[in-house]
Each structure stands twice: as structure tokens, then as C-alpha cells.
MIPAFI-351818 format. One record per residue (C-alpha): x, y, z; residue in one letter. Coordinates in pm, 1 decimal. Each point is the difference from the previous one (the first is absolute). Example, Ala and Ser with C-alpha at 12.3 -4.5 7.8 and 13.67 -1.06 7.14 Angstrom:
BEGIN
<px:1230.0; py:-450.0; pz:780.0; sedren:a>
<px:137.0; py:344.0; pz:-66.0; sedren:s>
***
This chain:
BEGIN
<px:0.0; py:0.0; pz:0.0; sedren:x>
<px:165.2; py:323.7; pz:-116.0; sedren:x>
<px:-110.4; py:304.4; pz:196.3; sedren:x>
<px:54.9; py:359.8; pz:-108.9; sedren:x>
<px:-156.9; py:307.4; pz:157.6; sedren:x>
<px:-199.2; py:155.5; pz:-285.3; sedren:x>
<px:-256.4; py:250.7; pz:122.9; sedren:x>
<px:-293.8; py:155.0; pz:-187.7; sedren:x>
<px:-163.6; py:336.3; pz:64.2; sedren:x>
<px:-351.3; py:119.1; pz:-84.2; sedren:x>
<px:-31.0; py:344.2; pz:-161.9; sedren:x>
<px:-345.7; py:137.5; pz:-88.5; sedren:x>
<px:-156.4; py:-348.5; pz:5.9; sedren:x>
<px:270.0; py:-142.6; pz:-230.4; sedren:x>
<px:259.9; py:-238.7; pz:140.0; sedren:x>
<px:358.7; py:27.4; pz:-122.4; sedren:x>
<px:261.6; py:-258.9; pz:82.1; sedren:x>
<px:363.6; py:56.1; pz:91.4; sedren:x>
<px:106.9; py:19.1; pz:-365.5; sedren:x>
<px:-146.1; py:347.0; pz:-51.3; sedren:x>
<px:158.3; py:136.9; pz:317.8; sedren:x>
<px:337.5; py:-157.8; pz:-76.7; sedren:x>
<px:-22.0; py:168.9; pz:-341.6; sedren:x>
<px:-84.4; py:340.0; pz:146.7; sedren:x>
<px:276.9; py:-32.1; pz:256.6; sedren:x>
<px:255.2; py:-85.6; pz:-270.6; sedren:x>
<px:-105.0; py:296.7; pz:-214.9; sedren:x>
<px:10.3; py:228.2; pz:302.6; sedren:x>
<px:359.4; py:-103.4; pz:71.9; sedren:x>
<px:138.3; py:-36.2; pz:-353.2; sedren:x>
<px:-199.2; py:264.4; pz:-192.8; sedren:x>
<px:10.5; py:-225.3; pz:-304.4; sedren:x>
<px:-265.3; py:-244.6; pz:-115.6; sedren:x>
<px:255.6; py:-212.0; pz:-185.6; sedren:x>
<px:224.9; py:-25.6; pz:305.5; sedren:x>
<px:-305.5; py:-65.0; pz:219.1; sedren:x>
<px:-113.2; py:-279.9; pz:-231.1; sedren:x>
<px:341.5; py:-164.8; pz:22.0; sedren:x>
<px:0.1; py:43.6; pz:378.2; sedren:x>
<px:-334.3; py:-178.2; pz:50.1; sedren:x>
<px:79.0; py:-264.7; pz:-263.2; sedren:x>
<px:-248.5; py:81.0; pz:-277.1; sedren:x>
<px:19.9; py:148.1; pz:-348.5; sedren:x>
<px:-52.7; py:371.3; pz:-55.3; sedren:x>
<px:-327.5; py:-71.5; pz:-185.1; sedren:x>
<px:-135.3; py:-211.4; pz:288.7; sedren:x>
<px:84.9; py:271.4; pz:249.8; sedren:x>
<px:-161.2; py:264.7; pz:-219.2; sedren:x>
<px:-320.8; py:-203.6; pz:-35.3; sedren:x>
<px:-6.6; py:-53.7; pz:376.1; sedren:x>
<px:8.1; py:374.0; pz:60.7; sedren:x>
<px:-252.6; py:85.4; pz:-271.8; sedren:x>
<px:-244.9; py:-262.6; pz:125.6; sedren:x>
<px:17.8; py:134.7; pz:355.9; sedren:x>
<px:-38.0; py:359.6; pz:-122.3; sedren:x>
<px:-313.3; py:-96.4; pz:-194.2; sedren:x>
<px:-155.2; py:-181.7; pz:298.0; sedren:x>
<px:83.7; py:281.4; pz:241.4; sedren:x>
<px:-76.2; py:280.4; pz:-247.0; sedren:x>
<px:316.5; py:160.6; pz:132.0; sedren:x>
<px:340.0; py:70.0; pz:-152.1; sedren:x>
<px:276.4; py:-197.0; pz:173.9; sedren:x>
<px:315.5; py:83.9; pz:-195.7; sedren:x>
<px:109.9; py:323.1; pz:-169.8; sedren:x>
<px:251.3; py:-45.5; pz:-280.9; sedren:x>
<px:231.8; py:298.3; pz:-52.3; sedren:x>
<px:322.6; py:57.9; pz:-192.8; sedren:x>
<px:180.2; py:-50.1; pz:331.7; sedren:x>
<px:-162.7; py:-337.6; pz:64.3; sedren:x>
<px:-308.2; py:-157.8; pz:154.1; sedren:x>
<px:-141.8; py:126.4; pz:328.9; sedren:x>
<px:-292.2; py:-104.7; pz:216.9; sedren:x>
<px:-297.9; py:230.2; pz:26.4; sedren:x>
<px:-112.1; py:121.2; pz:338.6; sedren:x>
<px:-283.6; py:-256.5; pz:-6.0; sedren:x>
<px:245.2; py:-283.3; pz:-74.0; sedren:x>
<px:232.1; py:113.5; pz:279.6; sedren:x>
<px:-297.2; py:5.4; pz:239.3; sedren:x>
<px:-110.7; py:-357.0; pz:-71.6; sedren:x>
<px:361.5; py:-119.0; pz:3.9; sedren:x>
<px:42.0; py:162.9; pz:342.6; sedren:x>
<px:-313.5; py:-180.3; pz:121.2; sedren:x>
<px:138.9; py:-329.9; pz:-122.6; sedren:x>
<px:342.2; py:54.9; pz:157.7; sedren:x>
<px:-161.1; py:105.7; pz:329.5; sedren:x>
<px:-202.0; py:-321.4; pz:4.3; sedren:x>
<px:311.1; py:-207.0; pz:-70.1; sedren:x>
<px:186.0; py:181.2; pz:277.8; sedren:x>
<px:-276.2; py:-79.6; pz:248.8; sedren:x>
<px:16.2; py:-361.1; pz:-108.1; sedren:x>
<px:378.3; py:-18.3; pz:37.0; sedren:x>
<px:-15.7; py:159.7; pz:344.5; sedren:x>
<px:-187.9; py:-309.2; pz:121.7; sedren:x>
<px:260.6; py:-245.3; pz:-123.7; sedren:x>
<px:104.1; py:-83.8; pz:357.0; sedren:x>
<px:-352.5; py:-126.0; pz:71.8; sedren:x>
<px:-65.2; py:-360.0; pz:-105.5; sedren:x>
<px:-331.1; py:-3.2; pz:-184.4; sedren:x>
<px:-221.4; py:-309.4; pz:-14.3; sedren:x>
<px:-307.2; py:-54.8; pz:-217.9; sedren:x>
<px:-229.0; py:-301.7; pz:1.2; sedren:x>
<px:-324.6; py:-142.4; pz:129.5; sedren:x>
<px:-119.0; py:29.4; pz:361.1; sedren:x>
<px:132.4; py:-341.2; pz:105.4; sedren:x>
<px:356.4; py:34.6; pz:-127.7; sedren:x>
<px:23.6; py:362.4; pz:114.8; sedren:x>
<px:-112.4; py:-82.3; pz:353.6; sedren:x>
<px:234.8; py:-299.3; pz:15.0; sedren:x>
<px:295.6; py:208.6; pz:-121.6; sedren:x>
<px:-90.7; py:271.7; pz:250.8; sedren:x>
<px:23.0; py:-251.3; pz:284.8; sedren:x>
<px:321.6; py:-148.7; pz:-137.7; sedren:x>
<px:153.9; py:346.4; pz:-27.9; sedren:x>
<px:-67.4; py:53.8; pz:370.2; sedren:x>
<px:177.4; py:-327.2; pz:78.4; sedren:x>
<px:293.3; py:107.5; pz:-217.2; sedren:x>
<px:9.8; py:347.6; pz:159.3; sedren:x>
<px:-57.5; py:155.6; pz:-340.5; sedren:x>
<px:-154.1; py:337.9; pz:75.8; sedren:x>
<px:33.9; py:190.5; pz:-329.8; sedren:x>
<px:-269.3; py:-188.5; pz:-189.2; sedren:x>
<px:-336.8; py:108.6; pz:-142.3; sedren:x>
<px:-288.0; py:-196.4; pz:-150.4; sedren:x>
<px:-247.4; py:42.4; pz:-285.1; sedren:x>
<px:-285.7; py:-250.3; pz:18.5; sedren:x>
<px:-145.1; py:-22.1; pz:-348.2; sedren:x>
<px:-114.5; py:-235.2; pz:-276.3; sedren:x>
<px:253.9; py:-226.2; pz:-177.7; sedren:x>
<px:1.6; py:191.8; pz:-329.1; sedren:x>
<px:70.3; py:332.9; pz:169.1; sedren:x>
<px:272.1; py:-153.0; pz:217.6; sedren:x>
<px:162.4; py:-157.4; pz:-306.4; sedren:x>
<px:-15.4; py:330.1; pz:-190.1; sedren:x>
<px:165.1; py:179.2; pz:292.4; sedren:x>
<px:277.4; py:-259.0; pz:-8.5; sedren:x>
<px:51.5; py:47.2; pz:-372.9; sedren:x>
<px:22.6; py:376.8; pz:48.3; sedren:x>
<px:265.1; py:-43.0; pz:269.4; sedren:x>
<px:-227.7; py:157.2; pz:261.9; sedren:x>
<px:28.1; py:-282.9; pz:254.5; sedren:x>
<px:269.8; py:-225.9; pz:143.0; sedren:x>
<px:-202.6; py:-306.4; pz:100.9; sedren:x>
<px:-293.2; py:-153.3; pz:-187.4; sedren:x>
<px:-222.6; py:-217.7; pz:220.4; sedren:x>
<px:-215.7; py:-287.7; pz:-124.3; sedren:x>
<px:-311.8; py:-116.0; pz:186.3; sedren:x>
<px:-49.4; py:-272.8; pz:-260.9; sedren:x>
<px:290.5; py:-185.8; pz:-167.0; sedren:x>
<px:-183.2; py:-24.3; pz:-331.7; sedren:x>
<px:46.0; py:374.7; pz:-48.9; sedren:x>
<px:378.9; py:-42.3; pz:0.8; sedren:x>
<px:-33.8; py:-295.7; pz:-236.9; sedren:x>
<px:-200.2; py:210.8; pz:-247.0; sedren:x>
<px:285.5; py:250.9; pz:-23.6; sedren:x>
<px:271.0; py:-270.3; pz:-5.6; sedren:x>
<px:152.4; py:123.9; pz:327.4; sedren:x>
<px:172.5; py:-198.1; pz:275.2; sedren:x>
<px:-68.6; py:173.9; pz:333.3; sedren:x>
<px:137.4; py:-115.5; pz:333.7; sedren:x>
<px:-249.2; py:-212.0; pz:200.1; sedren:x>
<px:-78.1; py:143.6; pz:342.6; sedren:x>
<px:-260.2; py:-225.4; pz:156.0; sedren:x>
<px:-291.6; py:-229.8; pz:-67.6; sedren:x>
<px:-361.2; py:107.4; pz:42.7; sedren:x>
<px:-339.0; py:-160.4; pz:-61.3; sedren:x>
<px:-361.9; py:108.5; pz:-16.3; sedren:x>
<px:-265.6; py:-38.3; pz:267.0; sedren:x>
<px:-370.8; py:10.6; pz:-71.8; sedren:x>
<px:-182.2; py:280.4; pz:179.9; sedren:x>
<px:-318.2; py:-152.6; pz:142.4; sedren:x>
<px:-281.6; py:93.8; pz:237.8; sedren:x>
<px:-35.5; py:-87.9; pz:370.5; sedren:x>
<px:-103.7; py:-361.6; pz:58.1; sedren:x>
<px:81.4; py:-118.8; pz:-352.6; sedren:x>
<px:228.4; py:-298.4; pz:-63.3; sedren:x>
<px:152.7; py:-104.7; pz:-332.6; sedren:x>
<px:180.7; py:-334.6; pz:-3.5; sedren:x>
<px:43.0; py:-62.3; pz:-370.9; sedren:x>
<px:36.9; py:191.8; pz:-323.0; sedren:x>
<px:-333.3; py:-150.9; pz:-104.6; sedren:x>
<px:-168.3; py:189.8; pz:284.9; sedren:x>
<px:56.3; py:312.4; pz:-211.7; sedren:x>
<px:-243.1; py:-117.5; pz:-268.1; sedren:x>
<px:-229.2; py:279.8; pz:-117.8; sedren:x>
<px:144.9; py:273.5; pz:222.5; sedren:x>
<px:36.7; py:365.6; pz:-102.6; sedren:x>
<px:337.3; py:170.2; pz:33.8; sedren:x>
<px:154.8; py:344.2; pz:-1.5; sedren:x>
<px:320.6; py:4.7; pz:-204.4; sedren:x>
<px:300.0; py:219.4; pz:78.7; sedren:x>
<px:166.0; py:96.1; pz:-326.6; sedren:x>
<px:373.6; py:-57.9; pz:-49.0; sedren:x>
<px:14.9; py:-234.6; pz:298.1; sedren:x>
<px:95.6; py:-365.9; pz:37.8; sedren:x>
<px:-370.9; py:-86.8; pz:10.1; sedren:x>
<px:49.5; py:-135.6; pz:-352.4; sedren:x>
<px:120.1; py:-315.6; pz:182.5; sedren:x>
<px:-342.9; py:-33.6; pz:160.5; sedren:x>
<px:-194.8; py:38.2; pz:-322.4; sedren:x>
<px:232.2; py:-241.0; pz:-184.0; sedren:x>
<px:-40.4; py:-257.9; pz:275.8; sedren:x>
<px:-379.1; py:25.0; pz:-2.9; sedren:x>
<px:-1.9; py:-47.1; pz:-376.1; sedren:x>
<px:238.0; py:-297.0; pz:24.4; sedren:x>
<px:-232.1; py:-169.0; pz:252.2; sedren:x>
<px:-311.9; py:83.1; pz:-204.7; sedren:x>
<px:-144.3; py:211.5; pz:281.1; sedren:x>
<px:-255.7; py:253.5; pz:-122.4; sedren:x>
<px:41.2; py:350.6; pz:139.5; sedren:x>
<px:-86.8; py:361.4; pz:-75.1; sedren:x>
<px:219.3; py:308.9; pz:8.0; sedren:x>
<px:-256.6; py:271.3; pz:58.8; sedren:x>
<px:236.7; py:295.8; pz:30.8; sedren:x>
<px:366.0; py:91.5; pz:-45.5; sedren:x>
<px:158.7; py:258.3; pz:229.3; sedren:x>
<px:344.6; py:157.2; pz:18.2; sedren:x>
<px:89.7; py:-79.4; pz:362.5; sedren:x>
<px:-32.1; py:-275.5; pz:258.2; sedren:x>
<px:-145.2; py:245.3; pz:249.1; sedren:x>
<px:-287.3; py:82.6; pz:-236.5; sedren:x>
<px:-65.5; py:-371.4; pz:-55.1; sedren:x>
<px:0.8; py:-62.9; pz:376.3; sedren:x>
<px:-244.4; py:284.3; pz:56.5; sedren:x>
<px:-243.5; py:-134.7; pz:-260.4; sedren:x>
<px:14.2; py:-354.4; pz:134.8; sedren:x>
<px:-44.7; py:104.5; pz:361.8; sedren:x>
<px:-314.0; py:192.5; pz:-99.2; sedren:x>
<px:-158.0; py:-277.8; pz:-207.3; sedren:x>
<px:-43.0; py:-358.5; pz:131.1; sedren:x>
<px:-27.8; py:-129.9; pz:-358.3; sedren:x>
<px:342.0; py:121.8; pz:-113.1; sedren:x>
<px:348.1; py:-143.2; pz:49.6; sedren:x>
<px:357.4; py:84.5; pz:-91.4; sedren:x>
<px:357.8; py:-112.7; pz:63.4; sedren:x>
<px:275.0; py:188.1; pz:179.1; sedren:x>
<px:368.3; py:-72.1; pz:48.5; sedren:x>
<px:90.3; py:-183.9; pz:317.7; sedren:x>
<px:251.0; py:277.1; pz:68.4; sedren:x>
<px:-288.7; py:243.2; pz:38.8; sedren:x>
<px:-251.1; py:-237.0; pz:163.2; sedren:x>
<px:32.2; py:198.2; pz:322.9; sedren:x>
<px:-261.9; py:228.3; pz:-156.3; sedren:x>
<px:-271.0; py:-260.4; pz:69.0; sedren:x>
<px:-55.2; py:-283.8; pz:245.2; sedren:x>
<px:-236.6; py:-184.6; pz:-234.7; sedren:x>
<px:215.9; py:-183.8; pz:-253.5; sedren:x>
<px:37.5; py:-350.7; pz:-138.6; sedren:x>
<px:311.8; py:-180.9; pz:-125.7; sedren:x>
<px:-206.2; py:-208.8; pz:-241.6; sedren:x>
<px:224.9; py:89.8; pz:-299.0; sedren:x>
<px:332.6; py:39.6; pz:179.4; sedren:x>
<px:174.5; py:-275.3; pz:-198.8; sedren:x>
<px:-135.7; py:132.5; pz:-330.4; sedren:x>
<px:100.0; py:362.7; pz:45.0; sedren:x>
<px:356.2; py:-8.3; pz:133.6; sedren:x>
<px:214.5; py:254.1; pz:-185.5; sedren:x>
<px:325.3; py:194.0; pz:28.6; sedren:x>
<px:27.1; py:369.5; pz:91.4; sedren:x>
<px:308.8; py:141.9; pz:-170.3; sedren:x>
<px:191.3; py:316.6; pz:-88.2; sedren:x>
<px:232.2; py:115.7; pz:-277.2; sedren:x>
<px:314.9; py:207.9; pz:45.8; sedren:x>
<px:-83.2; py:235.2; pz:-287.5; sedren:x>
<px:335.2; py:181.8; pz:-25.0; sedren:x>
<px:227.8; py:-281.1; pz:120.3; sedren:x>
<px:100.9; py:211.5; pz:298.6; sedren:x>
<px:236.5; py:-173.1; pz:246.0; sedren:x>
<px:-177.6; py:129.1; pz:312.8; sedren:x>
<px:-336.3; py:-119.6; pz:-129.4; sedren:x>
<px:153.1; py:-332.8; pz:-98.8; sedren:x>
<px:126.3; py:-40.9; pz:355.7; sedren:x>
<px:-340.8; py:92.1; pz:143.3; sedren:x>
<px:-190.0; py:-243.3; pz:-224.0; sedren:x>
<px:249.5; py:-278.1; pz:73.7; sedren:x>
<px:-57.1; py:62.4; pz:370.7; sedren:x>
<px:-375.2; py:-18.7; pz:-61.5; sedren:x>
<px:22.4; py:-329.1; pz:-188.4; sedren:x>
<px:248.0; py:-169.0; pz:235.7; sedren:x>
<px:71.3; py:134.4; pz:351.1; sedren:x>
<px:-346.8; py:146.3; pz:46.8; sedren:x>
<px:-177.7; py:-325.9; pz:-84.8; sedren:x>
<px:-11.0; py:-97.8; pz:366.9; sedren:x>
<px:-211.0; py:305.2; pz:75.4; sedren:x>
<px:-225.5; py:9.2; pz:-306.7; sedren:x>
<px:-259.9; py:-208.0; pz:183.3; sedren:x>
<px:-51.9; py:290.7; pz:240.7; sedren:x>
<px:-107.0; py:207.1; pz:-301.4; sedren:x>
<px:-260.0; py:-260.7; pz:-99.9; sedren:x>
<px:208.7; py:-166.7; pz:-271.3; sedren:x>
<px:143.0; py:-347.6; pz:-27.7; sedren:x>
<px:368.0; py:-87.9; pz:-14.7; sedren:x>
<px:109.8; py:-39.2; pz:-363.4; sedren:x>
<px:88.2; py:-365.5; pz:63.1; sedren:x>
<px:-344.8; py:-80.5; pz:141.5; sedren:x>
<px:-216.7; py:-210.9; pz:-227.9; sedren:x>
***
């Protein structure tokens, strides 16, 4: 996975990627479009088309060509300043380790960071696509995976941290002893979660079920189920403290690995993740996860 920090900026509802701002910066420094084109690695015609296209979209002149050379207009200098200010703010946070991922991996990494005495770390809990995009833009240092299939889709090999499984959220007094006891039930699905293991298992065992609604968070699913005796959902064992009424009926079918990727191959992060996957395994059970060697 090759990571480069390439930032885009929105101007008047149009989004321009780093190429335009690299071009403007080169012209501003070299005062020559030919030299600027060579500097950014494109032909003079490509650079010229890039500028003309942006000028048409913005309805603003970006470059003035004079006998003395090419110079940025005041408007171009303003948007270039905005871009450089944004990049400066970003670079000023380089000492902070930034993590993006789902709620399960982020919470697990937060606990592991405490055990490792890693204080300069921040978290962005988001959907897998956004987290992956942030990694590709070089905006984060660690990419967390709540579901191993998401890493497989992108052909990545993250470091395993711990093993989790799903518990069925039920209602007081209910007992489920077999997967066949789930026949005909209605479920709330949490998107981008490991619940895919539940639905695949029910299909494999020919158990009929209904997904009546899909929500973006476990907490929303829990709220809906607790307010309706005819609805059910599944939550990770690592977060089962949120409810006393759960069943392990699909524990063996839903075991999965929580993992994380060292996005920038940083040595400190490598050391932290190695600690998490080895030395910290004796304490992962206190976080609600299973030891990696547990079957």
C-alpha cells in the first residue's frame, strides 16, 4: 500500500486536487510556465490546459502572462494561501498519531494505547470507505478493521489484535439454545459491521429471517430492539456490557479478528501494534476480547 499525502480543496463548490495547487505554487516560485511544467512533471500543454480549465470553472483569471514571465493573480495567490495554510495545520499535527476505523477497533486501540502509555493518539470513528480514503490521502497513521473482510477486499494485511464474536441481543426471560430458534425472527442490521457473519450463517442453515431496518450504529440498533419486543440484533461481545440480555447462540459462527494497519510503516506504530498483538494478549480478555490463540 503506497501512501502519499495529496489534499484537495473546495473553491466555490468546485473541488480541486493537489495538482492545481502544485502548479500554482511552481508558477509562483519560477515565474515560467515551461519551468513550472518541468518542475511538476508534466508537459507545457498539460499544465496550460490545467490552468485554463480551472479558470473556466472558477470564472476567475489565475495566471497573468507578461513579457517578464508568468505571475499569479491576486485571486490565485489567495486560494494558494488557503491551501498552504491548510497543509501547515495538517503538518503541525504530525506528532499526534491519528487512527481511523469502526467503533470496535477504535475502542480496542484506545484501550491498548493506555496499556502502552501512548498518550499522543486521536481517533476518528467512521465507516470503512471513509477510513480507507483517509489512509490513502495520508491523513491517518493507523487504519482499524472491525471486520477482516474489509482488509481482504483491499488486499491489505493488517496486524491482528484480538478475537471477537457476536452476541444476540434478546429480551428479558427469552432463551435461545440453537440457531434454529431464530427461525422467522426480525432483525435490525448495523451496516459495515461483522453482522454479515450472522446473516451468512442463517442462510447456510436455511433459517428464514427478516432484516427490517439497517442503521449506522450499534447504539441505534440497541435502542430500537429495547423498545420493541419483536425486534432483535447482534452486538460484539466486546461491547456486550451495554446490555444484560444477550445470548451466545451464534458464538462459534461469528468469531472474527479485529486488526489494524500501520499505514505509513512508522517504527513507533509498528512497536505499538506488535505490543498489542503479543504482550498485551494476556490482558485483552479484560477488554471483552479473546486471546488470538483461543479457538
